[in-house]
N, C-alpha and C positions, 0 to 999 in steps of 0.2 A: 671718317663717317661712322655714325653710331651703328651698333649691331641690333638687329630686330630681336626683341625679347621673345621667349617661347610663347607668351600669351598673345602677343601681336601676331606672331607667325601663325598660330593656330586660327586666329580669327580671320586671317586673310587667305589662308591656303585654299579654301574651297573656291572663293570668287576668282582669285587670280589664276589659279591652275586651270579652272574651267575656261577662263577667257583664252589662255594660251592653247589649251588642248583643242578648243573649237576651231583654231586657226588651221587653214591648209594653204599651201602655196597658191598664189594668184594665177589663174589661167582664165583670162577674160574671154567668155564665150560670145559676148555681145560686141558687135562691130558698129560703132557710131557712124552715122552719116558724116561725111568729111567736115561739114560746116556746122554740126550740131553737137552740143556738149550738155551732159546731164551731171549735175553736181549734188552730192549729199552734204548738207550743212546742218548744224544742231538746232537752229531756230528758223522759223518761217515768218511770213507776214502776219500782222495782227488783224487785217481786214482784207476785203477784196480790192479796195482801192486805197492803199496806205500812203497818204501824203508824206513825202520824205521830211517835211519840216516839222511834223508833229511826233511827239513821244520819242521812241527810238527807231522809227521807221526809216530814217535817213541812213542808218548803218547798212541795212539790207539793200536799199536803193543805190547807195554809193558803191557797194560791192558788186551789184548787178550791172553797174555801168549806166544806169538811167539818169541819175542826178549828179550834178557837180557843184562844187563850191567855188568862190572867188579865188581862194588861195588853197594850195594843196600841201601835203607832207611828202617829202621824198623818202626813199627807203633808208636814208640815214637820219630820218626824223627832222630834217631841216625844212624850213618854210620855202615853198616853191610857187612860181606863177601857175595859175590854172585858168580860170575865166578872166582873171585880171593879170595883165602882164607886168604891171609895176604897182608899188604901194609905198607910201611914205608918211611919216609922222610930221604933220605941220605944226602941231602944238600939243600940249598934254591931253587935249580933248578933241583933236581934229586929225582925221586920217584921209589921205587922198589916194584913190585907186583908179587906175586907167584900164579899161576893158580891152580884151583881145579883139583884133579885127576878124571878121568873117565867121563869127559864132552864130549858129542858128538853133532855135528851138526845134523840137521834133516835128512841129507843124510847118516848118519852113520859114517862119518869121524870124527876123534878126533879133539878137539880144542887144538891148540898148540900156543906157543908164536908167531910163525911166522904168523899163521892165524889171530891172534889178530892184529898184526902189519899191515898186509895187509888190514884188515877191516878199521883201522883208516886212512890209507893212502888214501882211497877213498874219504874222506871228502874234500880233496883239489884238486880233479880232476874235472875240469870244464867239464860239459856234462855227467858226471857219475850220475847215479840215487842216489848216496849217497852224492853228493856234498852239503856241509853245511858250508859256510863261517862263519856264526854266531857261531856255536859250535867250529869251528876251532879257532876262535879268543878267545873264552872263555878258551879253553884248552891251547893255545899258545905252542903247541908242536914243539920243534926244531928237536928232534931225538928220535927214539925208538930203543933201543938195545935189543937183544935177546940172552943172554949168554948161555941159554940152552932152552929146549923145554917147560919148565914150568915157566921161569923167564922173566919178562919184566922190563927194566929200561927206564922210560920216562924222557927225558930231556926237560925242558921248556925254552923258550926264555928269560924269566925273572922270578924272584920269584913270585909265585902264590899260596897263601895259600888256595885258593878255588879249587885247581886242583883236589884233590880227590873227593870233593863234586861235581865238574862238571862231573866226571866220573859216577855219579849216574843218570845224566840226561838221560831220555829214548832215546834221539837221539845218545847217546854214545854207541849204541848197537853193539855187536860183531856179524857180519854177514859174510856169505860166498856168493860169487856170485851165483845168481840163475840160474836155468835151465828151460827148457820147462816144465818138470815134477814137479819141485819145484821152482816156481818163486821167493820165499823168503825163504832163508835157515838160520834159527836162531838156538837157543839152548834151548828155553823155553819148558814148559810142553805141549804146543800145536803147531801143525804144520799148517802153512797157507794153506788154501784150495782155496779160491777165495774172491774177493772183487768187489763190484759194486760202482763206485764213488758216494759219497754223500748218499748212500742207505744202504749197508750192508757189513759185514766183517765176513767170516766164517773160522773156524779152527776145527781141529780134534786132539784127544789126541796123545801124543808122548810116546809110551810105554817104550822107552829107556832113558827117562829123568833122569838126575843125581839125582834129588830129589825124585824120585819115580813116577810111572805111575799115571797120573791124574784120578780121579774118573769119570769125564765126558768123554764121547766118542766124543761128538761134542758140539760146542758152536757157536751160531750165534748172532752177535750184529747188531740190526736194528737201523738205524739212524732215530729218530723221533724228529724233532726240536721243535715241539709244545708239552710241557709237558702235557697239557690237553688231547691231542690226545693219548699220550703215556699211560696216566692213563686209558683212554677208552679201549686201546688195552689190558691192564692188566685185566680189568673187563670182556672183551670178551674172555679171555683165549688165546689170540694170542701171548702173551709174558709171561714169568715167573717172570721177575723182571724189574722194572723201576728204573734206577739208580738216576735220577733227577726228583723226583715227585713234582707236584705242591704243594706249601706250604699250600694254603687254604684247599686243600683236605686232605693233611697229618694231619693238625691240627684237622680236623673233625674226621678222623680215630682215632687219639690219644684220643680225647675227648670221643668218643663212645667206645673205647676199642676194636677196630676192626683192622683187617689187620696184615700182617707180616711187622713190622716197623723196619727200620734201620735209625740211625741218628749218625752223627759224625762231630765234628769240623774239618775244613780244614784250609789250609793257603791261600785260595782264597779270594782275595780282589775285591770288586766292587768299581770302582773309575771313576772319570771323568778325561779325558786328554784334557786340553784346548789348543787352538791355541794361541801361545805366540808371534807370529811374525806379525800377521795381525789381524785386527778387534778389537773389544772392549777389549778382554781379554789379549791383549798385555799390557794393563794397570794393574799393580800389585794391585792397589786399587780395581778394579773391580773383580779380582780373589779372593781377600780376602773377598769382600762382598758376592760373590757367596758362598764361604765356610761357612761364618757366617750365611747365609740365609738358609742353609740346616739343617733341623731338623732331624738328623740321628736317634733319638729315634722313631720318628713318622714313618720314612721310614721303619725301622725294624718291628715296630708293624703292619703297614698296608700292606706293600709289602710282608713281610715274615710271617705275622700272628703270630709273636712271636716265631716261631719254627725254623727259618732258618738262624739266624745270630745274631751278636752283633755290635753295633755302633763302627766305627773306630776312633781312636785317632791318629794313625800313620799307616805306611805301614804294620807292622807286628802284628799278633794276639797274644792273651795271650798264645797260645800253642807254641809260639816261645819265651819263657820267657827269654832265654839267649840274645835275640837280640832286642826285643821290648823296645822302650824307654818309660818307665812308667811315666816319668815326663811331657810328651807331652799331649796335648788335642786339640780337634777340636770342640770348643763350638758352640752351636746354640745361636746366639745373633742378631736377626733381627734389634733391636734398634741400636746396634753398627754399623751394616752394613749400615743402613740408615744415621747415623751420618757421617761415612767415605765418603759416596757418596755425601752427602750435602756439606761437607767441601771441597771436590774436585771440586765442582761446577757441579756435575753430578745430575741435578735436573729435575723434571717434570715441565717445564715452561708453558705448554699449558693445564695442568689439565686433560690430557687423561689417567692418571694412569701409564704412561711409562716415565721413565727418558730419557734425551737426552745426547748424547755425540757428540760434534762438530756439534750441531744443528740438529742431526738426532735421532729419537727414537731408543733406544737400544732394539733390538729383537734378542736374542741369538738363534742360530740354534743348537739344541741338537739332537744327533743321537745315536741309539744303534742297536742291531741286535737280531735275534731270536736264540733260542737254550737254553736259561736259563730263567726259568719262571719269575724270579724276575726283569729282566732287564726292561721290558715294564712298570710295575707299578712303579718302581723306577723313570723312566723317567717322568711318568705322575705326580707323587707327586712332583718331583723336579720342574716341570713346574709351578705348583701352588705356591710352596714356593718362587720361584724367582719372580713371579708376585706380591707376598705380600711385597717385598722390592722395587717394582717399576721397575723390569727388565722384559721386554717382553721375551717370550720363545716360540719358534716354534719347535715342536718335530716330529720325524718320525723314523721308523725302516728301516734299510737298511742292507747291507752286510758288514761283518767285514772289509775285505780288502778295499772295496770301501769307507767305512767310514774313514779309515785311510788315504786313498788317498785324500779324500775331506778335511780332517783336515789339511793335509800337504799343500794343494793348497790354503788354506784360504777360502774354500767354506762353511765350518761349523765352529762352535765355540767350541763345547764340544762333546766328544765321550765317552759315558758311556760303560765301559768294565768290564770284570770279568777275572782276572788273578790269577793263583797260584803264590804267591809272593816268594815261596821258594821250587820249585819242586825238587831242589837239596839239600834242607836242610840248605843251606848257605845263608847269607844275601846279598851277592854280586850280585846274579843273577838279581833280579828285578831292582834295580837302574842302574846297568850296562847295562841292556837291554833297559830301557825306558827313562832314564834321563841323562845318560852320553852323552857328546858332540859327535854327529855323530853316536850314537848307532842305531842298526838296527830298533828298534821300537820307537825311539825318533822322532816321526812325528810332535810333537808340536813345534819343533825348539828351545827348551831350550838349553842354554849353560852357564855353570858356572865353571870357572877354579878352584875355591876353591873346589867345589864338585868333579870335575874330579881328583884333586890331592888327595883328601881323599879316593876316590875309589881305586886309585893306591896304596896308603899307606895301605889300608885295605887288599889288595891282597898280600902285601909284608910282612905282619906280620903273625906269625904262631901259636899263642895261642889265645884262646877265650878271656882271660883277657886283652891281648894287643889290640885286635880288637874291643871289646865292645864299648869303648869310641869313636872310629872312626865311627862306624855305628850309634851310638846314635847321633853324630853330623850330619851325613848325613840325618837322619830322621828329625832333627831340621831344616836343610836348606830346605828340601822338604816341611815341614809344613809352612815355612816362604814364600818361593817363589811359592809354589803350581804348579809345573809342572805336578803333578798329584794331584787330590783332592780326598782323600780317603772318602768313604761313609760308608761301613760296611764290616765286615769279615763274610764269608759264612759258614754256617753249611749245609752239604749235607744231604738230606733226601731221602730215598729210600723205596720202598714198593715191597714185593715179594708176590707170590701167596700162601704162606703157606708151600711150599715144598723146598724152597731154603736153602741149608746148606753150611757152610764154607765160608760165605760172611762176609767181614768186610770192612768198609769204611776207606781208608787210608788217613791220613791228607794231603798228597801231591797229592792225587787223581790219582796217576800214577800206582797203582797196583790193580788188580781185579781177573784175572783168575789164581788162584793158584791150585796146585794139589788137595787141599782139597775141592774146590768148587764142589757142587753136587746138584742133585735133588732127594729128598726123594722118596721112593716107594709110 
C-alpha cells in the first residue's frame, strides 16, 4: 500500500481527525416500539408520490419493500424467481415467464398477466407517472402476449441477452394505478403510506404478502445526506440503523469492539466522469495522466480508513468474477504521468507549479455531491494528487444533476460519482448507460463506434462464455480511452442500535426491507 505523502496527510488531518474525535461509543437511549424501525439513508424520495417505474424511484421503493420485480437478484448476484416463478428463452427475441400463484396487489386484487402487461405499458406513455424511456430502451419490448392469466410472452425488438437481467432492475416494478387511499399500489411486504420529498418515506406491513406477513408493522426511512449527522442520530436514539455509516467512525467502532456492525462488498464504483468534448480533458494524454496520478491505494486507506473498499482496476469488482477483466490494471505512476505530459509539451513554463496548455494554466474543475461520506475526502485527496503532477485542481460539492449539466455544458472537467455498476447483475447496464453513444447518462460526450458495436454484440449473445470476451474488450477500451476513470469499489458499512434483526447488505444495494427485518424486544 502506498504511503500518504505529507501534503495529503496535512490536507486530510482536520476533516478525518474531527470525524473520529466526534465519535463516542453508542449507547442508544431510544427504545423502538417492537414492530417499528427508523432507518437513516443517504437519499430520500424525489416527490410525495414517487412512482417506482420512473427515474430512480424504484431503488427506494424496492428497498422499502413496496414494489417488486418479476425476477430478483440473490445475495450471490444470481437471477432468482420473484413475482415470476419460471422464465425461459423461446427464441432470440421471445421470453416466456410464468407468474407465481397467490400474489396480490396492496388493494387485495390478484396479480395477473394482464395487470403485468398494463404496468409495463405505462413506461412508454409520456406524461404518465411511470414514464421511463431509459428502462424502455434497455428492455426493447415490441409486444407482450398473455396467453393465459399466469403466462407472459415478451417479444423484443431485437436479440437482447440482458433482457431477463433488465427485468431485475427496481424500475421494472409491477404496479397498479394508485388511488387517493393507496397512491402507490405494489406487491411487496410493505404498503406505501406517505413520502416527503427529499426527507422521508414511510410504509406499513402487508399482512397478505405472498412471502408471509412481515415482522415489522412500520418502517420509516429518513433521508440524512450527511453520514456524520446520521451517526449522531443513531447515538441519540433517533434512528435504529444507519445504512451508510461514516467509515472513520465505523473503523473506530470495529477497533474498539463496539456497536452492531454490518459490512458487505457491493458493486458500487466510485469514478470520475471527464468532459471529453471541451477543455483540457478532451486531450487523451491528459486523461491518462490524471488516471496515472491517482494513488488509489492511498485514497482507499485515507478516505475509507481501510474498511470501505478496494482500489479499482476496471469497472467491475471481484464479486463479479464472471465479468471483471482480471488482466487489466490502473497503476499509480506519477513519474510516467509527468513524462507523458512533458513529451506532449504540456509543461510548467513559468515555474508556478502548474502546467500550461495552449498558454494557459491547467486548473481542472472537479465536482461531487453530498450523500456518500467518501465522496468529499476522495475529491480532496485527488486534488492534492493532481497537484503533485503539475495539474491545478479546484474542487467543490454541488448537486448530482447540476454537476452532470455542468459537465455536459463544459463548465466543469471532472464529476466524481458513485454508481452501482450492475444493479441488474448483468455487465451491460453500466457501459450502456454511461459510455454508449447518446446514452442517457453519457454527459461526457464520449462516442466510440467500436465500443457501441461491442455492446450491441454483447446483447445479441446468450451464454456467459460467449459474452465474457466481449465485455473484457469493452473494459479494455474504457481503460484505454477513460470515458470514466475508475477509482475504487465500495464496501457498504452500516451500524445498528443493537436491536436490528434480519438485515443483510445486498451487493446490488437494491434490497433491504424483507419480511424477516425486525427490531428485537
